[in-house]
C-alpha positions in Angstrom: 71.2 -8.9 36.4 72.3 -9.3 32.7 73.3 -12.9 33.3 70.0 -13.6 35.1 68.1 -12.2 32.1 70.2 -14.3 29.7 69.5 -17.5 31.7 65.8 -16.7 32.0 65.5 -16.1 28.2 66.0 -19.9 27.7 63.3 -21.0 30.2 60.9 -23.3 28.3 57.5 -21.7 27.8 54.8 -24.0 29.1 51.9 -21.5 29.7 49.5 -19.6 27.6 49.4 -16.7 30.2 51.5 -13.8 29.0 52.6 -10.4 30.3 50.8 -8.4 27.6 47.4 -10.1 28.1 47.0 -11.1 31.7 49.9 -10.4 34.0 50.4 -6.7 33.2 46.8 -6.1 34.0 47.2 -7.6 37.5 50.4 -5.7 38.1 48.9 -2.4 36.9 45.9 -2.9 39.1 47.6 -4.2 42.3 51.2 -3.2 42.2 51.7 0.0 40.2 50.8 2.4 42.9 54.2 1.6 44.5 56.1 -0.1 41.7 56.5 2.7 39.2 59.3 5.0 38.3 59.8 7.4 41.2 57.5 5.3 43.4 58.1 3.7 46.8 59.7 0.6 45.1 61.4 -0.4 41.9 59.4 -0.2 38.7 57.4 -3.1 37.4 55.6 -1.1 34.7 57.2 -2.9 31.7 58.0 -6.5 30.8 61.7 -5.6 30.6 61.5 -4.3 34.2 59.4 -7.1 35.6 61.0 -10.1 33.9 64.2 -10.2 36.0 62.1 -10.2 39.1 59.7 -13.0 38.0 60.8 -15.7 40.5 60.9 -13.2 43.4 57.4 -12.0 42.4 56.2 -15.6 42.6 57.7 -16.1 46.0 56.3 -12.8 47.4 52.7 -13.3 46.2 52.7 -16.9 47.4 53.7 -15.8 50.8 51.2 -13.0 50.7 54.0 -10.5 51.4 53.1 -8.5 48.4 51.2 -6.3 47.9 51.9 -5.3 51.5 48.8 -5.3 53.6 49.2 -7.4 56.7 45.6 -8.4 57.4 44.9 -12.1 57.0 42.4 -12.7 54.2 38.9 -13.8 55.1 38.8 -12.4 58.6 37.0 -9.2 57.7 36.5 -7.0 54.6 38.3 -3.7 54.6 38.3 -0.7 52.3 41.2 -0.2 49.9 42.5 -3.8 50.3 45.1 -4.3 47.5 45.5 -8.0 48.1 45.5 -10.4 45.2 42.7 -12.8 44.8 43.4 -16.5 44.8 42.9 -16.6 41.1 45.3 -13.7 40.6 47.9 -15.5 42.7 47.5 -18.6 40.7 47.9 -16.7 37.4 51.0 -15.0 38.6 52.6 -18.3 39.8 51.6 -20.2 36.6 53.0 -17.4 34.4 56.4 -17.5 36.2 56.6 -21.3 36.4 55.6 -21.4 32.7 58.6 -19.4 31.6 57.1 -15.9 32.1 56.5 -15.2 28.4 55.9 -11.6 27.1 53.2 -12.2 24.5 52.1 -10.0 21.6 52.6 -6.3 22.4 49.3 -5.5 20.5 47.5 -6.8 23.6 49.3 -4.6 26.1 46.9 -2.3 28.0 47.7 1.4 28.5 49.9 2.0 31.5 47.9 3.4 34.4 48.2 7.0 35.4 49.6 7.1 38.9 48.1 9.7 41.2 49.4 10.4 44.7 47.0 8.8 47.0 45.2 11.1 49.3 45.9 10.3 52.9 42.7 9.6 54.8 42.6 11.1 58.2 43.1 8.7 61.1 39.8 8.6 63.1 39.8 9.7 66.7 40.0 6.6 68.9 36.9 5.4 70.7 38.8 3.0 72.9 42.2 1.5 73.2 42.3 -2.2 74.1 45.7 -3.4 75.4 47.0 -6.9 74.8 45.8 -9.4 77.4 43.5 -6.7 79.0 39.9 -7.3 77.8 37.6 -4.3 77.7 33.8 -4.5 78.1 31.7 -1.8 76.4 29.4 0.0 78.7 27.4 1.4 75.8 26.7 0.4 72.2 29.1 1.7 69.4 29.3 1.5 65.7 32.9 0.5 64.9 34.3 1.8 61.7 38.1 1.1 61.9 40.8 -0.6 63.9 44.4 0.5 64.1 47.3 -1.5 65.5 49.6 0.3 67.9 53.1 -0.6 69.3 53.1 -3.9 67.4 56.7 -4.9 66.7 58.0 -6.2 63.4 57.3 -9.8 62.8 54.6 -10.0 65.4 50.9 -11.0 65.1 47.7 -9.5 66.5 44.2 -10.8 66.8 41.4 -8.5 67.9 38.0 -10.1 68.6 34.6 -8.9 69.9 32.5 -11.2 71.9 28.9 -10.0 72.1 26.5 -10.7 75.0 24.4 -13.1 73.0 27.4 -15.3 72.2 28.1 -13.9 68.7 31.8 -13.5 67.8 33.1 -10.8 65.5 36.7 -11.0 64.3 37.9 -7.5 64.0 41.4 -8.2 62.5 44.2 -10.7 62.4 47.6 -9.3 61.5 50.4 -11.8 60.8 54.2 -11.1 60.2 53.5 -7.4 60.8 55.9 -4.7 59.6 55.8 -1.3 61.2 56.5 0.2 57.8 53.0 -0.9 56.8 51.3 0.9 59.8 47.9 2.0 58.7 44.3 2.2 59.9 42.1 -0.6 58.6 38.7 0.8 57.7 35.9 -1.7 57.8 34.1 -2.0 54.5 30.9 -2.2 56.5 30.5 -0.5 59.8 30.0 -2.9 62.7 27.4 -2.4 65.4 28.6 -3.7 68.8 26.1 -3.7 71.7 26.7 -2.7 75.3 28.3 -5.6 77.2 30.5 -6.6 74.2 33.9 -7.7 75.3 36.9 -6.7 73.1 40.0 -8.9 73.5 43.4 -8.5 71.9 45.9 -11.3 71.6 49.3 -9.7 70.7 52.8 -8.9 72.0 52.9 -7.4 75.5 52.4 -3.6 75.3 50.6 -3.7 71.9 47.1 -2.2 71.5 44.2 -2.2 69.1 42.7 1.2 68.7 39.0 0.8 67.8 37.3 3.8 66.3 33.5 4.4 65.9 31.3 6.8 64.1 29.8 9.8 65.9 26.8 8.9 68.0 
């Protein structure tokens, strides 16, 4: 690691983006919940800790592997989505490829206070739709969340609702899934699905999408 730091210290600086002004704010907002001392992953809370990982950070954010989320952007809006915006990704990449400068410490924001996230209870399932076995609603529901089940590492899943009037609602698209990221994806806005809606899941054999709804 010492040799890597020494080599990186001589990278030419070709960007005005700096750790202290722009990049630390992105890391603190999007990454610090896991990447802090004693957290689920190695700390990125300081420039000295983040700089040796600069090129790995670039690759991870470009491939959308970090922050870990799984759901493809633009399919549906979910609560607590930590994904970087397109602008944030561009800033991270430009910073790394521009030499990853530190900047003036006077501009460094206060480090965030990390609180243990409260675990939200998994909702009771309304229905379980298996892969390649479409399910038709016999009554209207208000869907609030979808949870993947039995999806293997590296697999993908698409869950889609086809309403009687021809409308299509994409519930979720998971790509390059990792079981370690298993979670319930809560819709930012509840989704009303009328009777007669057909739910289809395209995924590995045996995988399911668990759709949850609010109480009637």
